[in-house]
C-alpha positions as CSV (number, residue, x, y, z in Angstrom):
1,X,78.3,186.4,118.6
2,X,81.9,185.3,118.4
3,X,82.8,182.6,120.9
4,X,80.2,183.4,123.5
5,X,79.3,180.7,126.0
6,X,76.4,180.4,128.3
7,X,76.2,177.9,131.1
8,X,73.0,177.5,133.1
9,X,71.9,175.2,135.8
10,X,68.5,175.9,137.4
11,X,66.6,174.0,140.1
12,X,63.0,174.3,141.1
13,X,62.5,172.4,144.4
14,X,59.0,171.8,145.7
15,X,59.1,170.8,149.4
16,X,56.8,168.1,150.9
17,X,54.6,170.7,152.6
18,X,54.1,172.8,149.4
19,X,51.2,171.0,147.8
20,X,49.3,173.0,145.1
21,X,52.5,174.8,144.1
22,X,53.0,176.1,140.6
23,X,56.4,176.8,139.0
24,X,57.9,177.2,135.5
25,X,61.5,177.4,134.5
26,X,62.7,178.4,131.1
27,X,66.2,179.0,129.6
28,X,66.3,180.3,126.0
29,X,69.5,180.9,124.0
30,X,70.0,182.4,120.6
31,X,73.3,181.4,119.1
32,X,74.6,184.1,116.8
33,X,77.7,182.4,115.5
34,X,78.9,178.9,114.8
35,X,81.4,179.2,117.7
36,X,78.8,180.3,120.3
37,X,77.7,177.6,122.7
38,X,75.0,177.2,125.3
39,X,74.9,174.5,128.0
40,X,71.7,174.3,130.0
41,X,70.5,172.0,132.7
42,X,67.0,172.8,134.0
43,X,66.0,170.6,137.0
44,X,62.8,169.9,138.9
45,X,62.8,168.3,142.3
46,X,59.3,167.6,143.4
47,X,58.8,166.1,146.9
48,X,55.0,166.2,147.0
49,X,51.9,165.5,144.9
50,X,49.4,168.0,143.5
51,X,51.8,170.4,141.8
52,X,52.0,172.0,138.4
53,X,55.6,172.4,137.3
54,X,57.4,172.5,134.0
55,X,60.7,173.4,132.6
56,X,62.2,173.9,129.2
57,X,65.4,174.9,127.5
58,X,66.3,175.8,123.9
59,X,69.6,176.7,122.1
60,X,69.5,177.4,118.4
61,X,70.7,179.8,115.7
62,X,68.5,182.3,114.1
63,X,66.1,180.6,111.8
64,X,67.1,181.3,108.2
65,X,63.5,181.3,107.1
66,X,62.8,184.2,109.4
67,X,65.6,186.2,107.7
68,X,64.3,185.1,104.3
69,X,60.8,186.2,105.1
70,X,61.9,189.7,106.2
71,X,64.2,190.0,103.1
72,X,61.2,189.1,100.9
73,X,59.5,192.2,102.4
74,X,62.4,194.4,101.3
75,X,64.4,194.4,104.6
76,X,68.2,194.1,104.2
77,X,69.7,191.0,105.8
78,X,71.6,192.9,108.5
79,X,68.5,194.8,109.6
80,X,66.4,191.5,109.4
81,X,68.9,189.8,111.7
82,X,68.7,192.8,114.2
83,X,64.9,192.6,114.2
84,X,64.9,188.9,114.9
85,X,67.4,189.3,117.8
86,X,65.5,192.3,119.1
87,X,62.3,190.3,119.2
88,X,64.1,187.5,121.0
89,X,65.4,189.9,123.7
90,X,62.1,191.7,124.0
91,X,60.4,188.8,125.8
92,X,63.0,189.1,128.6
93,X,62.9,192.9,128.7
94,X,59.2,192.9,129.1
95,X,59.5,191.0,132.4
96,X,62.0,193.5,133.9
97,X,61.0,196.4,136.3
98,X,60.7,199.6,134.3
99,X,63.8,201.3,135.9
100,X,66.1,198.4,135.2
101,X,64.8,198.1,131.7
102,X,65.4,201.8,131.1
103,X,69.1,201.3,132.2
104,X,69.6,198.1,130.1
105,X,67.8,199.0,126.8
106,X,70.4,201.6,125.6
107,X,73.2,199.0,126.1
108,X,71.3,196.4,124.2
109,X,70.5,198.8,121.4
110,X,74.2,199.7,121.1
111,X,75.0,196.0,120.7
112,X,72.2,195.4,118.2
113,X,73.6,198.1,116.0
114,X,76.8,196.1,115.6
115,X,75.0,192.8,114.7
116,X,75.2,191.9,111.0
117,X,76.3,189.3,108.6
118,X,75.9,186.4,111.0
119,X,72.7,184.9,109.5
């Protein structure tokens, strides 16, 4: 929220002797204010054949249709926004080791409680 800015440059490099390699790079950004910004540059450098590699990047605000859908089910707008953001963050948390996730989740929940009115 606010004037947050994310800058990401990621490189997957597959060397000549690394045939049959597989790699995927992803950078996802959820912009929670009009002043938030995300700059992302995913890169692939493939120096051999027979590989399976891909990369992707997204940066977007919360979809107003998601908020509308939740509101149509009786969920207030602030809570709807928190649910959408929590779902977005969950995909990252699911990949973390359990110990690290246990440390980070209370911090995220505290921040989510302050989200509202940005949709």
